[in-house]
ZAMARGU-4260 file (C-alpha; in steps of 0.2 Angstrom, whole numbers, plus 5000, padded with zeros to 4 digits):
<rodrens>
0) 4979/5017/5046 | 4971/5001/5041 | 4989/4991/5041 | 4989/4975/5054 | 4968/4977/5055
5) 4962/4975/5034 | 4982/4971/5028 | 4999/4966/5032 | 5013/4975/5021 | 5027/4963/5016
10) 5045/4969/5008 | 5059/4958/5001 | 5073/4967/4998 | 5073/4984/4993 | 5064/4983/4978
15) 5051/4968/4981 | 5032/4973/4991 | 5016/4973/4994 | 5002/4967/5006 | 4994/4952/5011
20) 4975/4956/5014 | 4970/4947/5033 | 4952/4953/5034 | 4936/4950/5025 | 4930/4944/5009
25) 4948/4941/5000 | 4957/4937/5016 | 4974/4928/5012 | 4974/4936/4994 | 4994/4942/4993
30) 4997/4955/4980 | 5015/4961/4975 | 5017/4980/4971 | 5027/4982/4953 | 5027/5001/4951
35) 5015/5018/4958 | 5015/5032/4947 | 5004/5046/4952 | 4995/5059/4941 | 5006/5070/4930
40) 4992/5086/4932 | 4984/5093/4947 | 4970/5076/4951 | 4974/5064/4964 | 4974/5050/4954
45) 4988/5036/4955 | 4992/5020/4940 | 4997/5004/4952 | 5004/4990/4942 | 5003/4973/4953
50) 4998/4956/4952 | 4991/4944/4963 | 5006/4930/4968 | 4995/4919/4980 | 4976/4918/4983
55) 4964/4905/4993 | 4956/4893/4982 | 4940/4900/4987 | 4943/4916/4979 | 4941/4915/4962
60) 4948/4926/4945 | 4933/4935/4941 | 4931/4941/4962 | 4949/4946/4958 | 4944/4956/4943
65) 4926/4965/4952 | 4921/4980/4956 | 4923/4974/4975 | 4941/4968/4974 | 4946/4986/4966
70) 4939/4994/4979 | 4948/4986/4991 | 4962/4987/4984 | 4960/5006/4982 | 4959/5009/4999
75) 4974/4999/5004 | 4985/5006/4992 | 4977/5024/4997 | 4981/5018/5017 | 4999/5014/5013
80) 5003/5029/5002 | 4995/5039/5016 | 5007/5034/5030 | 5022/5035/5019 | 5018/5053/5014
85) 5015/5054/5035 | 5032/5048/5038 | 5040/5058/5025 | 5033/5073/5034 | 5040/5068/5051
90) 5057/5063/5045 | 5058/5081/5036 | 5049/5090/5052 | 5065/5083/5060 | 5077/5088/5051
95) 5072/5104/5049 | 5070/5107/5068 | 5088/5102/5072 | 5098/5109/5087 | 5115/5110/5089
100) 5118/5101/5105 | 5129/5115/5119 | 5146/5105/5122
</rodrens>
């Protein structure tokens, strides 16, 4: 997982969330995720709606639209989704393996 090495997730309430990039050329850029939709076909594609809510003065809009930023963004979102899926799987495994205690 790249959490706390490349990015730091943030949450406000139950619906607002995103991440801050904490390493590399885009350090200090803060992104808010609006929506993630998984493709309805068998592909592993996702559509992500987001916006940059903060960026350092040294990072310009052209860089935010660059392929380098898009690749970094995809890496971070994939890491977040992978972690969420693993957490759900672990939770499901715990719920499936509940044993009744002896009294």
